[in-house]
C-alpha positions as CSV (number, residue, x, y, z in Angstrom):
1,X,-8.5,-11.0,0.3
2,X,-5.0,-9.8,0.6
3,X,-3.5,-11.8,-2.3
4,X,-6.5,-10.7,-4.3
5,X,-6.0,-6.9,-3.6
6,X,-2.3,-7.2,-4.2
7,X,-3.5,-8.6,-7.9
8,X,-5.7,-5.5,-8.3
9,X,-3.0,-2.9,-7.1
10,X,-2.2,-2.0,-10.4
11,X,-5.8,-1.3,-11.3
12,X,-6.3,0.5,-8.0
13,X,-3.0,2.5,-8.3
14,X,-4.1,4.0,-11.5
15,X,-6.5,5.9,-9.5
16,X,-3.6,7.5,-7.8
17,X,-1.8,8.8,-10.6
18,X,-4.9,10.1,-12.2
19,X,-5.8,12.2,-9.1
20,X,-3.9,15.5,-10.0
21,X,-5.7,15.2,-13.6
22,X,-9.0,14.6,-12.2
23,X,-8.7,17.5,-9.4
24,X,-8.4,19.8,-12.2
25,X,-10.6,18.5,-14.8
26,X,-13.9,19.8,-15.7
27,X,-16.5,19.8,-12.8
28,X,-19.4,17.4,-12.5
29,X,-22.2,19.9,-11.8
30,X,-24.7,17.4,-12.7
31,X,-23.6,15.4,-9.3
32,X,-25.1,16.7,-6.0
33,X,-22.7,16.8,-3.2
34,X,-24.5,13.4,-1.8
35,X,-24.3,11.6,-5.1
36,X,-21.0,12.3,-5.5
37,X,-19.9,10.8,-2.1
38,X,-22.1,7.8,-2.8
39,X,-19.9,7.5,-5.8
40,X,-16.9,7.8,-3.7
41,X,-17.5,5.1,-0.9
42,X,-20.0,2.9,-3.1
43,X,-17.0,0.8,-5.1
44,X,-14.8,0.5,-2.0
45,X,-17.7,-0.4,0.1
46,X,-18.5,-3.1,-2.3
47,X,-14.8,-4.1,-2.5
48,X,-14.7,-4.6,1.2
49,X,-18.0,-6.4,1.9
50,X,-17.9,-8.9,-1.0
51,X,-14.0,-10.1,-0.1
52,X,-15.2,-10.2,3.6
53,X,-18.4,-12.0,3.2
54,X,-17.1,-14.6,0.5
55,X,-13.7,-15.2,2.4
56,X,-15.6,-15.8,5.6
57,X,-18.2,-18.2,4.2
58,X,-15.5,-19.8,1.7
59,X,-16.2,-23.4,3.0
60,X,-19.9,-23.2,2.8
61,X,-20.0,-21.7,-0.4
62,X,-17.5,-24.2,-1.6
63,X,-19.5,-27.0,-0.4
64,X,-22.7,-25.4,-2.4
65,X,-21.3,-24.5,-5.8
66,X,-17.8,-26.3,-5.7
67,X,-14.2,-25.1,-5.6
68,X,-13.9,-23.8,-9.1
69,X,-17.4,-21.8,-9.1
70,X,-16.4,-20.3,-5.8
71,X,-13.3,-18.7,-7.7
72,X,-15.0,-17.6,-10.6
73,X,-17.6,-16.0,-8.3
74,X,-15.0,-14.5,-6.1
75,X,-13.0,-13.3,-9.3
76,X,-16.1,-11.7,-10.8
77,X,-17.3,-10.0,-8.0
78,X,-13.6,-8.5,-7.2
79,X,-13.5,-7.4,-10.8
80,X,-17.1,-5.8,-10.6
81,X,-15.8,-4.0,-7.4
82,X,-12.6,-2.9,-9.0
83,X,-14.5,-1.8,-12.2
84,X,-16.9,0.4,-10.1
85,X,-14.2,2.1,-7.9
86,X,-12.6,3.3,-11.4
87,X,-15.7,4.4,-12.7
88,X,-16.8,5.9,-9.9
89,X,-13.7,8.2,-9.4
90,X,-13.9,9.0,-12.9
91,X,-17.6,10.2,-12.4
92,X,-16.5,12.3,-9.3
93,X,-13.6,14.0,-11.2
94,X,-13.6,17.8,-10.0
95,X,-17.1,17.3,-7.9
96,X,-18.2,19.7,-5.7
97,X,-17.8,20.6,-2.8
98,X,-14.4,21.8,-3.4
99,X,-11.9,22.3,-0.6
100,X,-10.1,25.0,-2.7
101,X,-10.3,26.4,-6.3
102,X,-9.6,23.6,-9.1
103,X,-6.6,24.2,-10.8
104,X,-4.8,25.9,-8.2
105,X,-1.9,24.3,-5.8
106,X,-2.7,22.9,-2.6
107,X,-2.0,25.0,0.5
108,X,1.6,24.5,1.9
109,X,0.6,22.7,4.8
110,X,-1.5,20.3,2.6
111,X,1.4,20.0,0.1
112,X,3.9,18.9,3.1
113,X,1.7,16.6,4.9
114,X,0.5,15.0,1.4
115,X,4.4,14.4,0.4
116,X,5.0,13.0,4.0
117,X,2.5,10.5,3.5
118,X,3.3,9.5,-0.1
119,X,7.0,9.3,1.1
120,X,6.1,7.0,3.9
121,X,3.8,4.9,1.3
122,X,5.9,4.6,-1.6
123,X,9.1,3.6,0.7
124,X,7.1,1.0,2.5
125,X,5.9,-0.5,-1.3
126,X,9.6,-0.5,-2.3
127,X,10.2,-2.8,0.7
128,X,8.3,-5.5,-1.3
129,X,10.6,-5.5,-4.1
130,X,14.3,-7.1,-4.1
131,X,16.8,-5.1,-2.3
132,X,18.9,-2.6,-4.6
133,X,22.3,-2.4,-3.3
134,X,25.5,-1.0,-5.0
135,X,26.9,-2.9,-7.8
136,X,30.6,-2.2,-6.5
137,X,31.8,-3.7,-3.3
138,X,35.2,-4.4,-1.5
139,X,36.5,-7.8,-1.6
140,X,37.3,-7.8,2.0
141,X,33.6,-6.8,2.9
142,X,32.1,-9.2,5.5
143,X,29.1,-11.1,3.9
144,X,29.7,-9.9,0.5
145,X,29.5,-12.5,-2.4
146,X,30.9,-10.6,-4.9
147,X,31.7,-11.8,-8.8
148,X,35.2,-10.8,-10.0
149,X,35.5,-8.7,-12.9
150,X,38.6,-7.8,-15.0
151,X,37.4,-4.4,-15.3
152,X,37.8,-3.4,-11.5
153,X,40.8,-3.1,-9.6
154,X,42.1,-5.9,-7.3
155,X,40.4,-4.0,-4.2
156,X,36.8,-4.2,-5.7
157,X,34.5,-6.5,-7.3
158,X,31.3,-6.5,-9.3
159,X,27.9,-8.0,-7.7
160,X,24.3,-7.9,-8.8
161,X,22.5,-4.9,-8.2
162,X,19.4,-6.8,-6.4
163,X,19.6,-8.7,-3.4
164,X,16.8,-11.8,-3.9
165,X,17.6,-13.1,-0.5
166,X,14.9,-14.4,1.5
167,X,13.9,-14.1,5.2
168,X,12.1,-16.1,7.6
169,X,10.2,-15.1,10.4
170,X,10.1,-11.3,12.0
171,X,12.0,-9.2,9.5
172,X,11.9,-5.8,8.0
173,X,8.9,-4.0,7.8
174,X,6.6,-6.6,9.1
175,X,8.1,-5.3,12.4
176,X,5.9,-2.2,11.8
177,X,3.0,-4.1,10.5
178,X,1.9,-7.7,9.6
179,X,0.3,-6.0,6.6
180,X,2.8,-3.4,5.6
181,X,1.9,-3.1,2.0
182,X,-1.6,-2.4,2.7
183,X,-1.0,0.3,4.8
184,X,1.6,1.3,2.6
185,X,-1.0,1.7,-0.3
186,X,-3.0,3.4,1.9
187,X,-0.6,6.2,3.0
188,X,0.1,6.8,-0.8
189,X,-3.4,6.8,-1.6
190,X,-4.0,9.3,1.7
191,X,-1.2,11.5,0.4
192,X,-3.2,12.1,-3.0
193,X,-6.4,12.6,-0.8
194,X,-4.7,15.2,1.1
195,X,-3.6,17.4,-1.8
196,X,-6.9,16.9,-4.1
197,X,-9.3,19.7,-4.1
198,X,-12.5,18.0,-4.7
199,X,-13.9,16.5,-1.5
200,X,-15.6,13.7,-3.0
201,X,-12.4,12.5,-4.6
202,X,-10.4,12.9,-1.7
203,X,-12.9,10.8,0.0
204,X,-12.6,7.9,-2.6
205,X,-8.7,8.2,-2.3
206,X,-8.9,7.8,1.5
207,X,-11.0,4.7,1.1
208,X,-8.0,2.4,1.2
209,X,-7.3,3.2,4.7
210,X,-10.7,1.2,5.3
211,X,-9.4,-1.6,3.3
212,X,-6.4,-2.1,5.1
213,X,-7.7,-1.8,8.6
214,X,-11.0,-4.0,7.8
215,X,-9.2,-6.3,5.3
216,X,-6.0,-7.0,7.4
217,X,-8.2,-7.6,10.7
218,X,-10.2,-9.9,9.0
219,X,-7.3,-11.8,7.6
220,X,-5.7,-11.9,10.8
221,X,-8.8,-13.3,12.2
222,X,-9.3,-16.2,9.8
223,X,-5.7,-17.1,10.1
224,X,-6.2,-17.4,13.9
225,X,-8.9,-19.6,13.3
226,X,-6.8,-21.8,10.9
227,X,-8.5,-20.5,7.7
228,X,-6.7,-19.5,4.8
229,X,-3.4,-19.9,6.3
230,X,-1.9,-20.0,10.0
231,X,-0.9,-16.9,12.4
232,X,1.9,-18.4,14.6
233,X,1.6,-17.6,18.1
234,X,4.7,-16.2,18.6
235,X,4.7,-13.6,15.2
236,X,0.9,-12.6,16.4
237,X,2.3,-11.6,19.9
238,X,5.4,-9.7,18.5
239,X,3.7,-7.6,15.7
240,X,0.6,-5.8,15.1
241,X,-1.9,-5.2,12.7
242,X,-1.9,-1.5,13.3
243,X,1.4,0.4,12.2
244,X,3.9,0.7,14.8
245,X,1.8,-0.7,17.9
246,X,3.7,-3.8,18.6
247,X,7.2,-2.1,18.1
248,X,6.5,0.9,20.5
249,X,4.8,-1.0,22.8
250,X,7.7,-3.3,23.7
251,X,6.1,-6.3,22.2
252,X,9.7,-7.0,20.1
253,X,11.9,-6.0,23.6
254,X,13.2,-2.7,24.3
255,X,12.0,-0.1,21.9
256,X,15.7,1.4,21.2
257,X,17.0,-2.0,20.6
258,X,13.8,-2.7,18.4
259,X,14.4,0.4,16.5
260,X,18.0,-0.2,15.8
261,X,17.3,-3.7,14.3
262,X,14.3,-2.3,12.0
263,X,16.9,0.3,10.8
264,X,19.3,-2.5,10.1
265,X,16.7,-4.4,8.3
266,X,15.1,-1.7,6.3
267,X,16.1,-1.6,2.3
268,X,17.3,1.8,2.4
269,X,18.0,2.2,-1.4
270,X,14.3,1.3,-1.8
271,X,13.5,3.5,0.7
272,X,15.2,6.4,-1.2
273,X,13.7,5.5,-4.4
274,X,10.1,5.8,-3.1
275,X,10.8,8.9,-1.7
276,X,12.1,10.3,-4.9
277,X,9.0,9.1,-6.6
278,X,7.0,11.0,-3.8
279,X,9.0,14.1,-4.7
280,X,8.2,14.1,-8.1
281,X,4.5,13.7,-7.2
282,X,4.8,16.8,-5.0
283,X,6.8,18.8,-7.3
284,X,4.1,18.2,-10.1
285,X,1.0,19.2,-7.7
286,X,3.0,22.5,-6.5
287,X,2.6,24.0,-9.9
């Protein structure tokens, strides 16, 4: 389910970038509030249900249909679910009830909360990218692997601005959650939900939180049973599905030490870029 969602994220992210436009678009007077709410949650509910049902019953379905037909069925239903989410979001653009007047900026408290959630989310999503680093480094720096350049002084070297190093086991934002990317995407969507005047649209944008909660828990459950991968017992004990639970409960040792290790492992330039993206969205909605 999580691999499939990662392939569908570009389609789902289109919802967040159009949230500001949708909230100020023409109203949808033909939709009653209850109908708008059904559109808001229907597509996401279908997405969650079909992924859980098909992945949970994968073996029996493959036995009946064959592996190729199983994947065709999975892909077709997931595509239909994503299309229904996009259509539903478009259908409820500007739908009542409204939390404040359409076309007006959000209240300052909403703008601050939305910006904070988006900053956390975009910073978290940026952790999945190669580590960004300053392309110039001192020759004497421990652990550096620079490439000499005649255009620099003898004390400095040029290196690749991207660090593609891979880390096995517990590392980085995995210390916060086993499904950090899912929760980061949910935080971005929640940030947009907070600053969207249309309540049905806000509910629709909040639904990825349910995807992260249910989808992540189901993924862990399957892996604990040896289905679709394996969750090592030591990793299971040291990490959590809900963000921060294991980190702050002492499962990774002394909380202060665990936080310092996390700080050392975070890709801070990536995180800063994510925060900058969030700031641009907040600036756009503040006008």
